[in-house]
C-alpha positions as CSV (number, residue, x, y, z in Angstrom):
1,M,-0.6,28.2,-166.9
2,G,-1.1,28.0,-170.6
3,F,-5.0,26.2,-170.5
4,L,-5.9,29.1,-167.8
5,I,-4.6,31.9,-170.4
6,A,-6.3,30.0,-173.4
7,S,-9.6,29.7,-171.5
8,V,-9.4,33.8,-170.7
9,F,-8.7,34.6,-174.2
10,W,-11.7,32.3,-175.0
11,S,-14.2,33.6,-172.6
12,E,-13.3,37.4,-173.5
13,W,-13.5,36.4,-177.2
14,M,-16.9,34.8,-177.0
15,S,-18.3,37.6,-174.6
16,H,-18.0,39.9,-178.1
17,I,-19.2,37.2,-180.1
18,A,-22.0,35.5,-177.9
19,P,-24.7,38.4,-178.2
20,W,-24.5,37.8,-182.2
21,W,-24.1,34.1,-182.4
22,G,-27.6,33.1,-182.2
23,T,-28.8,36.0,-184.0
24,T,-26.5,35.2,-187.0
25,W,-26.8,31.8,-187.5
26,G,-30.7,32.2,-187.3
27,V,-30.6,34.6,-189.9
28,S,-28.3,32.4,-191.8
29,A,-30.8,29.5,-191.4
30,T,-33.7,31.2,-192.4
31,A,-32.3,32.7,-195.6
32,A,-31.0,29.5,-196.7
33,A,-34.4,28.0,-195.8
34,L,-36.3,30.7,-197.7
35,G,-33.6,30.6,-200.9
36,L,-34.2,26.7,-201.0
37,L,-38.1,27.4,-201.1
38,G,-37.7,30.2,-203.7
39,V,-36.6,27.6,-206.0
40,F,-40.3,26.0,-205.8
41,V,-42.4,29.0,-204.9
42,P,-42.3,31.7,-207.6
43,I,-43.3,34.5,-205.3
44,I,-40.0,34.2,-203.3
45,P,-36.9,35.3,-205.0
46,G,-34.6,32.3,-203.6
47,A,-31.2,33.3,-205.1
48,I,-31.5,37.1,-203.6
49,V,-32.5,35.9,-200.1
50,F,-30.0,33.4,-200.1
51,F,-27.4,35.7,-200.9
52,L,-28.4,38.5,-198.4
53,G,-28.6,35.8,-195.7
54,A,-25.0,34.8,-196.5
55,L,-23.7,38.5,-196.6
56,I,-25.4,39.4,-193.3
57,H,-23.5,36.3,-192.1
58,K,-20.4,37.5,-193.4
59,L,-20.8,40.8,-191.9
60,M,-21.6,39.7,-188.7
61,M,-19.1,36.7,-188.5
62,P,-16.3,37.7,-191.1
63,E,-14.0,34.3,-189.9
64,V,-16.9,32.0,-191.2
65,F,-17.1,32.6,-195.0
66,A,-14.3,33.7,-197.1
67,W,-15.1,36.6,-199.6
68,W,-14.6,34.7,-202.9
69,S,-17.6,32.7,-201.7
70,I,-19.9,35.6,-201.2
71,G,-18.5,36.6,-204.7
72,A,-19.6,33.4,-206.1
73,L,-23.0,33.8,-204.7
74,V,-23.1,37.0,-206.5
75,I,-22.4,35.4,-209.7
76,L,-25.0,32.8,-209.2
77,M,-27.5,35.2,-208.3
78,V,-26.8,37.5,-211.2
79,V,-27.3,34.1,-213.5
80,D,-30.5,33.3,-211.8
81,R,-31.8,36.5,-212.6
82,V,-30.6,36.6,-216.2
83,V,-32.2,33.2,-216.7
84,D,-35.5,34.1,-214.9
85,F,-35.6,37.4,-217.2
86,F,-35.0,35.3,-220.5
87,A,-37.4,32.3,-219.6
88,T,-39.9,35.2,-218.7
89,A,-39.7,36.5,-222.3
90,M,-39.8,33.0,-223.7
91,G,-42.9,32.4,-221.8
92,S,-44.5,35.5,-223.3
93,K,-43.3,34.3,-226.9
94,W,-44.7,30.8,-226.6
95,I,-48.2,32.1,-225.4
96,G,-48.0,34.2,-228.6
97,G,-46.6,37.5,-227.6
98,T,-44.9,39.9,-230.0
99,K,-41.5,41.3,-230.0
100,W,-43.0,44.1,-228.3
101,G,-44.5,41.7,-225.7
102,I,-41.2,40.2,-225.3
103,F,-39.4,43.6,-224.7
104,G,-42.0,44.8,-222.4
105,A,-41.6,41.6,-220.3
106,L,-37.8,42.0,-220.3
107,A,-38.1,46.0,-219.5
108,G,-40.9,45.3,-216.7
109,G,-38.8,42.5,-215.1
110,L,-36.1,45.1,-214.9
111,I,-38.3,48.0,-213.7
112,G,-39.9,45.5,-211.4
113,L,-36.5,45.0,-209.3
114,L,-36.9,48.2,-208.0
115,F,-40.2,47.7,-206.5
116,G,-39.5,44.6,-204.5
117,I,-41.2,41.1,-204.7
118,I,-44.4,42.7,-206.0
119,G,-42.4,44.6,-208.6
120,I,-40.5,41.2,-209.5
121,L,-43.9,39.5,-209.9
122,I,-46.2,41.8,-212.0
123,G,-43.4,43.9,-213.8
124,P,-42.8,41.6,-216.6
125,V,-46.8,41.0,-216.8
126,V,-47.3,44.8,-216.9
127,G,-44.7,45.4,-219.1
128,A,-45.8,42.4,-222.0
129,V,-49.2,43.9,-221.8
130,V,-48.8,47.6,-222.0
131,C,-45.9,47.1,-224.9
132,D,-48.5,44.7,-226.8
133,L,-51.0,47.0,-226.6
134,I,-49.5,50.3,-227.4
135,W,-46.8,49.4,-229.9
136,A,-48.0,46.3,-231.4
137,R,-51.6,47.6,-231.2
138,R,-53.1,43.7,-230.5
139,H,-56.7,43.6,-229.2
140,P,-56.7,43.5,-225.4
141,K,-57.3,39.9,-225.0
142,E,-54.1,38.9,-227.0
143,A,-52.3,41.5,-224.9
144,A,-53.4,39.8,-221.6
145,E,-52.6,36.2,-222.8
146,S,-49.2,37.8,-223.8
147,G,-48.9,39.3,-220.2
148,L,-50.2,35.6,-218.6
149,G,-47.2,34.1,-220.8
150,A,-44.9,36.6,-219.1
151,G,-46.0,35.8,-215.7
């Protein structure tokens, strides 16, 4: 009798979960794969994609992940963005950008976040070039080199 009650409960529970089961795991697997690919392909913001996949999975299947794991992913995502911004600034400096070029690369990176993937890619470059042209009064070729370093 207990087995019958348990199987009825399981069937009822799975009828609520079943429509989401494949979608949830599909979204999670895709986000994890894109997140790992984003480590090697700079066009994909890997940590952001990985976090969003985990968050969607947590919201669709709350019993799988704990909230502390989502919090840990948030911390890792923020660390990834901070390291990326400073690497962008150091790239601009390494190529020969001025302090204004470095500031422009950082500002362009922050502003670029508002414009999605395209903004993340070209924001630092445009910021470094514009700041080097306007405030450092550099030749366009030198400013373009600074922007290339920021990219």
